[in-house]
C-alpha positions in Angstrom: 40.8 -3.5 55.8 42.7 -5.4 53.1 45.0 -3.8 50.6 47.3 -5.4 47.9 51.0 -4.5 47.9 52.6 -5.1 44.5 56.2 -6.2 44.8 58.6 -5.3 42.0 61.0 -7.9 40.7 64.0 -6.4 42.5 62.3 -6.8 45.9 60.7 -10.2 45.4 63.6 -12.2 46.8 63.1 -10.4 50.1 59.3 -10.9 49.9 59.3 -14.7 49.6 59.2 -14.4 45.8 55.7 -12.9 45.9 54.5 -10.6 43.1 51.9 -9.2 45.5 50.9 -9.5 49.1 47.6 -8.9 50.9 48.0 -6.7 54.0 45.8 -5.1 56.6 46.0 -1.5 57.6 44.0 1.8 57.5 47.1 3.7 56.5 50.2 3.1 54.4 52.3 3.0 57.5 50.2 0.2 59.0 50.3 -1.7 55.8 54.1 -1.4 55.4 54.5 -2.4 59.1 52.6 -5.6 58.5 54.5 -6.3 55.3 57.9 -5.9 57.1 56.6 -8.0 60.0 55.9 -10.8 57.6 59.1 -10.2 55.5 61.7 -8.7 57.8 64.3 -8.6 54.9 62.3 -5.8 53.4 62.9 -3.5 56.3 66.1 -1.9 55.1 64.5 -1.2 51.7 61.2 0.2 53.0 62.1 2.1 56.2 63.9 5.2 57.0 64.4 7.2 60.2 62.4 10.1 58.8 59.7 8.4 56.7 59.9 6.8 53.3 63.4 6.3 51.9 64.2 8.9 49.2 65.0 6.2 46.7 61.6 4.5 47.1 58.6 5.7 45.1 55.3 4.5 46.5 51.9 4.8 44.8 48.5 4.2 46.3 45.8 3.6 43.7 48.0 5.2 41.1 48.9 8.4 43.0 52.3 9.2 44.4 52.0 9.2 48.2 54.2 12.3 48.4 51.2 14.1 46.9 48.9 12.5 49.5 49.8 12.0 53.1 53.1 10.0 52.8 53.0 7.3 55.5 49.7 8.6 56.8 48.0 8.1 53.4 44.7 6.3 54.1 43.9 3.0 52.5 40.4 1.8 51.7 39.4 -1.8 51.1 40.8 -3.0 47.8 43.6 -0.3 47.7 46.6 -1.2 45.6 50.1 -0.1 46.9 52.8 -0.1 44.3 56.5 -0.1 45.5 59.0 1.2 42.9 62.6 1.5 44.0 64.5 4.2 42.0 67.0 2.8 39.6 70.4 4.3 39.2 72.7 4.0 36.3 73.2 5.5 32.9 
C-alpha cells in the first residue's frame, strides 16, 4: 500500500532533495523504515530508542500520530504522512 511522505525543507538535503517520497507500508513504522532504508541520512532525525523523537511532529492525513497509534498508526492507500521537526529559538 502506497503512502506519500511530505519532506519539510530542513530534511530535504537528507532525502535527496525530495519534497515528497512514495513509500510502502501498512503502518507508520513500516513507512518510516522504508524511507530510512532509502535515505539512511534521515535515521538520526526520525528514529529514537523509544519511538518517535520528541522533537519530531508527525501527522497522518492531518491528525497528530500521538493521538492515533504513534508508530503503529495504520496507513491506507493514498495516506499522506507529514514530518514536521520542532523549531527552537526565540
